[in-house]
DORO-540898 format. One record per residue (C-alpha): residue in three letters; residue number from 1; x, y, z. Coordinates in Angstrom, 3 decimals, always signed. Example, Ala and Ser with C-alpha at 12.3 -4.5 7.8 and 13.67 -1.06 7.14 Angstrom:
{"Ala",1,{+12.300,-4.500,+7.800}}
{"Ser",2,{+13.670,-1.060,+7.140}}
REM end
This chain:
{"Unk",1,{+0.000,+0.000,+0.000}}
{"Unk",2,{+1.386,+3.420,-0.975}}
{"Unk",3,{+1.729,+6.042,+1.689}}
{"Unk",4,{+0.542,+9.619,+1.286}}
{"Unk",5,{+4.184,+10.790,+1.175}}
{"Unk",6,{+4.867,+8.293,-1.617}}
{"Unk",7,{+1.858,+9.534,-3.594}}
{"Unk",8,{+2.912,+13.161,-3.136}}
{"Unk",9,{+6.462,+12.344,-4.254}}
{"Unk",10,{+5.120,+10.583,-7.377}}
{"Unk",11,{+2.833,+13.547,-8.055}}
{"Unk",12,{+5.777,+15.972,-7.857}}
{"Unk",13,{+7.872,+13.782,-10.170}}
{"Unk",14,{+5.083,+13.571,-12.733}}
{"Unk",15,{+4.515,+17.324,-12.554}}
{"Unk",16,{+8.231,+17.945,-13.131}}
{"Unk",17,{+8.223,+15.547,-16.073}}
{"Unk",18,{+5.220,+17.269,-17.622}}
{"Unk",19,{+6.680,+20.705,-17.119}}
{"Unk",20,{+9.728,+19.939,-19.289}}
{"Unk",21,{+7.536,+19.451,-22.349}}
{"Unk",22,{+5.999,+22.718,-23.548}}
{"Unk",23,{+2.734,+21.174,-24.715}}
{"Unk",24,{+2.313,+19.063,-21.577}}
{"Unk",25,{+2.944,+22.185,-19.491}}
{"Unk",26,{+0.316,+24.175,-21.394}}
{"Unk",27,{-2.178,+21.308,-21.173}}
{"Unk",28,{-1.614,+21.167,-17.421}}
{"Unk",29,{-2.352,+24.903,-17.210}}
{"Unk",30,{-5.467,+24.405,-19.338}}
{"Unk",31,{-6.771,+21.663,-17.085}}
{"Unk",32,{-6.134,+23.707,-13.962}}
{"Unk",33,{-7.915,+26.837,-15.193}}
{"Unk",34,{-10.832,+24.910,-16.689}}
{"Unk",35,{-11.283,+23.189,-13.317}}
{"Unk",36,{-11.342,+26.606,-11.650}}
{"Unk",37,{-14.044,+27.783,-14.070}}
{"Unk",38,{-16.083,+24.665,-13.231}}
{"Unk",39,{-15.731,+25.478,-9.551}}
{"Unk",40,{-16.873,+29.042,-10.266}}
{"Unk",41,{-19.942,+27.723,-12.135}}
{"Unk",42,{-20.847,+25.497,-9.173}}
{"Unk",43,{-20.482,+28.454,-6.814}}
{"Unk",44,{-22.805,+30.581,-8.971}}
{"Unk",45,{-25.378,+27.785,-9.194}}
{"Unk",46,{-25.352,+27.310,-5.412}}
{"Unk",47,{-25.256,+31.075,-4.821}}
{"Unk",48,{-22.152,+30.446,-2.723}}
{"Unk",49,{-20.143,+33.666,-2.779}}
{"Unk",50,{-17.603,+32.721,-0.103}}
{"Unk",51,{-14.187,+32.633,-1.731}}
{"Unk",52,{-15.580,+33.396,-5.192}}
{"Unk",53,{-13.731,+36.676,-5.686}}
{"Unk",54,{-10.437,+35.043,-4.612}}
{"Unk",55,{-11.048,+32.243,-7.093}}
{"Unk",56,{-11.736,+34.753,-9.874}}
{"Unk",57,{-8.557,+36.689,-9.007}}
{"Unk",58,{-6.608,+33.431,-9.235}}
{"Unk",59,{-8.213,+32.542,-12.566}}
{"Unk",60,{-7.295,+35.957,-13.975}}
{"Unk",61,{-3.734,+35.726,-12.669}}
{"Unk",62,{-3.276,+32.223,-14.097}}
{"Unk",63,{-4.621,+33.346,-17.470}}
{"Unk",64,{-2.374,+36.415,-17.604}}
{"Unk",65,{+0.690,+34.279,-16.919}}
{"Unk",66,{-0.404,+31.589,-19.369}}
{"Unk",67,{-1.107,+34.029,-22.210}}
{"Unk",68,{+2.241,+35.737,-21.629}}
{"Unk",69,{+4.040,+32.380,-21.912}}
{"Unk",70,{+2.253,+31.550,-25.115}}
{"Unk",71,{+2.694,+34.976,-26.696}}
{"Unk",72,{+6.328,+35.483,-25.668}}
{"Unk",73,{+7.709,+31.979,-26.180}}
{"Unk",74,{+5.384,+29.275,-27.479}}
{"Unk",75,{+3.530,+31.022,-30.315}}
{"Unk",76,{+6.652,+32.539,-31.931}}
{"Unk",77,{+8.296,+29.088,-31.920}}
{"Unk",78,{+5.199,+27.415,-33.378}}
{"Unk",79,{+4.737,+30.163,-35.967}}
{"Unk",80,{+8.304,+29.530,-37.121}}
{"Unk",81,{+7.751,+25.761,-37.337}}
{"Unk",82,{+4.370,+25.486,-39.074}}
{"Unk",83,{+2.769,+27.230,-42.022}}
{"Unk",84,{-0.476,+28.257,-40.342}}
{"Unk",85,{-0.583,+32.046,-40.154}}
{"Unk",86,{-4.378,+32.186,-39.764}}
{"Unk",87,{-4.379,+29.678,-36.881}}
{"Unk",88,{-1.673,+31.624,-35.063}}
{"Unk",89,{-3.356,+34.988,-35.712}}
{"Unk",90,{-6.695,+33.641,-34.460}}
{"Unk",91,{-5.035,+32.503,-31.248}}
{"Unk",92,{-3.682,+36.010,-30.666}}
{"Unk",93,{-7.091,+37.585,-31.352}}
{"Unk",94,{-8.624,+35.163,-28.852}}
{"Unk",95,{-5.979,+36.208,-26.323}}
{"Unk",96,{-6.838,+39.860,-26.920}}
{"Unk",97,{-10.516,+39.128,-26.245}}
{"Unk",98,{-9.676,+37.230,-23.072}}
{"Unk",99,{-7.396,+40.027,-21.862}}
{"Unk",100,{-10.173,+42.546,-22.445}}
{"Unk",101,{-12.602,+40.475,-20.365}}
{"Unk",102,{-9.974,+40.011,-17.641}}
{"Unk",103,{-9.469,+43.787,-17.481}}
{"Unk",104,{-13.241,+44.290,-17.170}}
{"Unk",105,{-13.463,+41.679,-14.414}}
{"Unk",106,{-10.570,+43.211,-12.505}}
{"Unk",107,{-12.380,+46.553,-12.455}}
{"Unk",108,{-15.649,+45.027,-11.229}}
{"Unk",109,{-16.768,+44.166,-7.735}}
{"Unk",110,{-18.195,+40.736,-7.013}}
{"Unk",111,{-21.648,+42.259,-6.479}}
{"Unk",112,{-21.685,+44.084,-9.815}}
{"Unk",113,{-24.664,+43.245,-11.984}}
{"Unk",114,{-22.674,+41.546,-14.758}}
{"Unk",115,{-19.794,+40.107,-12.706}}
{"Unk",116,{-20.907,+36.466,-12.884}}
{"Unk",117,{-21.881,+36.783,-16.553}}
{"Unk",118,{-18.535,+38.318,-17.498}}
{"Unk",119,{-16.566,+35.586,-15.716}}
{"Unk",120,{-18.796,+32.953,-17.341}}
{"Unk",121,{-18.196,+34.407,-20.819}}
{"Unk",122,{-14.454,+34.457,-20.129}}
{"Unk",123,{-14.708,+30.776,-19.236}}
{"Unk",124,{-16.529,+30.051,-22.495}}
{"Unk",125,{-13.865,+31.920,-24.494}}
{"Unk",126,{-11.119,+30.019,-22.716}}
{"Unk",127,{-12.812,+26.655,-23.246}}
{"Unk",128,{-13.098,+27.398,-26.988}}
{"Unk",129,{-9.489,+28.596,-27.148}}
{"Unk",130,{-8.174,+25.550,-25.288}}
{"Unk",131,{-10.096,+23.246,-27.614}}
{"Unk",132,{-8.577,+24.867,-30.710}}
{"Unk",133,{-5.066,+24.761,-29.292}}
{"Unk",134,{-5.293,+21.146,-28.233}}
{"Unk",135,{-7.021,+19.842,-31.373}}
{"Unk",136,{-5.319,+21.985,-34.005}}
{"Unk",137,{-2.199,+23.831,-32.871}}
{"Unk",138,{-0.578,+21.278,-30.556}}
{"Unk",139,{-0.765,+18.343,-33.013}}
{"Unk",140,{+0.762,+20.530,-35.740}}
{"Unk",141,{+3.538,+21.621,-33.370}}
{"Unk",142,{+4.260,+17.989,-32.479}}
{"Unk",143,{+4.250,+16.976,-36.140}}
{"Unk",144,{+6.752,+19.765,-36.896}}
{"Unk",145,{+9.180,+17.994,-34.554}}
{"Unk",146,{+9.823,+21.098,-32.477}}
{"Unk",147,{+12.178,+20.799,-29.492}}
{"Unk",148,{+9.344,+20.880,-26.984}}
{"Unk",149,{+11.614,+19.957,-24.098}}
{"Unk",150,{+13.931,+22.977,-24.335}}
{"Unk",151,{+10.935,+25.173,-25.140}}
{"Unk",152,{+9.249,+23.844,-21.984}}
{"Unk",153,{+12.330,+24.600,-19.895}}
{"Unk",154,{+12.395,+28.172,-21.201}}
{"Unk",155,{+8.685,+28.523,-20.464}}
{"Unk",156,{+9.092,+27.096,-16.939}}
{"Unk",157,{+11.774,+29.694,-16.166}}
{"Unk",158,{+9.641,+32.515,-17.521}}
{"Unk",159,{+6.618,+31.244,-15.611}}
{"Unk",160,{+8.528,+31.439,-12.327}}
{"Unk",161,{+9.534,+35.013,-13.126}}
{"Unk",162,{+5.969,+35.987,-14.061}}
{"Unk",163,{+4.595,+34.424,-10.894}}
{"Unk",164,{+7.014,+36.559,-8.909}}
{"Unk",165,{+5.922,+39.689,-10.806}}
{"Unk",166,{+2.252,+38.891,-10.154}}
{"Unk",167,{+2.809,+38.844,-6.399}}
{"Unk",168,{+3.344,+35.208,-5.565}}
{"Unk",169,{+2.724,+31.836,-7.019}}
{"Unk",170,{-0.580,+31.597,-8.802}}
{"Unk",171,{-0.481,+27.885,-8.082}}
{"Unk",172,{-0.282,+28.425,-4.332}}
{"Unk",173,{-3.087,+30.985,-4.538}}
{"Unk",174,{-5.179,+28.517,-6.531}}
{"Unk",175,{-4.559,+25.855,-3.909}}
{"Unk",176,{-5.610,+28.320,-1.217}}
{"Unk",177,{-8.801,+29.108,-3.139}}
{"Unk",178,{-9.473,+25.367,-3.457}}
{"Unk",179,{-9.213,+24.912,+0.331}}
{"Unk",180,{-11.839,+27.585,+0.946}}
REM end
């Protein structure tokens, strides 16, 4: 029987392994933020506002870091490896839309009339964006035989720096929001 410490050690090893591959790292981010949106939806349905604004702040922070990684490192590498200008341009337009919604959310208060709707629409945009990346962009990047390992290492370094700029680890803030 595996102990809790053994399971945690395995979990850390698998996370480290995933983080060295750029696509695995991005997929891990996608899963985490989509789970947070699901939690938000459940909170809205149950009219449970406790911890909701902290969760939304964490979602926004995670998305800002994630989009920066993609725009600064991943997208330029993919654009150079595949011949899909429209796909890459669409991804940037989707990022612009998400950033606009994030800015609106950050200026709102939780009690604002359209707060829940705006966060929900952001979640829908992100779900659509994630689907396109995972079904279209990522397979093309893999097929192009990009060095996803070194790209992932570069992204992991940049992510640590961005988390520091954003005032702490978004992951630890997400875990805190999960505990609430």
